[in-house]
N, C-alpha and C positions, 0 to 999 in steps of 0.2 A: 399336793402338800403345800400348806401355807408356810412360808419361810419368814425369817426376820433378818434384819440387817444390823441390829444394835445390841448384840449380846444376849438375845433371847434364848429360849431352850434349844431350838434347832441349831443355832450357831454354837452354843456351848457343847452340844453333843458332837457336832462335826469337829470342833476344835479338840475335844477329848479323844475322839476316835482316830483322827489322822495320824498322830504320832505312834499310836499302838500299831496301826496297819503298816506304816512305813518301817518301824522297827522289826516287825515280823517278816516283812519282805527282805530286809537286809540280812536277817538271820537265816532265812531260807536260801538266799543266794550263797552265803558263806557255807552253809551246810551242803548245798548242791556241789559246790566246787570241791569240797573235801571228799564227798562220796563218789562222785562220778568215775574216777579211775578204777575203783574196785567194787562197784555196786552190782548186786544181783538184780535180775529183772523185776521181781516183786517189789523191791525197795525203790527201784526207779519209778514204778507206777505211783507209789505213795508220794514220792518227792515231786513228780510231775503234777499230781493233783493239788498239792499244797502250793506249788509255784503258780499254778493256774489261778488259784483263789487269790493269792497275793497280787498277781498282775491285774485281775479283775477289779480288786479294790483300788489299786493305784489308778487304773484307767477311769474308774467311776469318779474319783477325786479330781483327776485332770479334766474330765469332761464337765463336771459341775463348775469348776473354776473357770473354764473356758467360756461357758455360757454366761457367767456373771461378768466376765471381762468384755464380751462382745455386746451383750444386751442386759444392762443392769435391771431391767424390769422383769426378767425371767429368773426363776429360782435356780 
């Protein structure tokens, strides 16, 4: 993927996506904390799947930012 560093389409998409993903992660954590004490097994699976997706997104953001911090020539 060709990236840009000066507010191009890829940067704008990343900037728009990050807050949505972080907000979803926060909401999922709050939801998990409220559900866990009284949750049925099927509900736990759904919750675990959503939390896994949110964590994957957060890790992708962190990894991407880490690469840019250590080697600015890499996307």
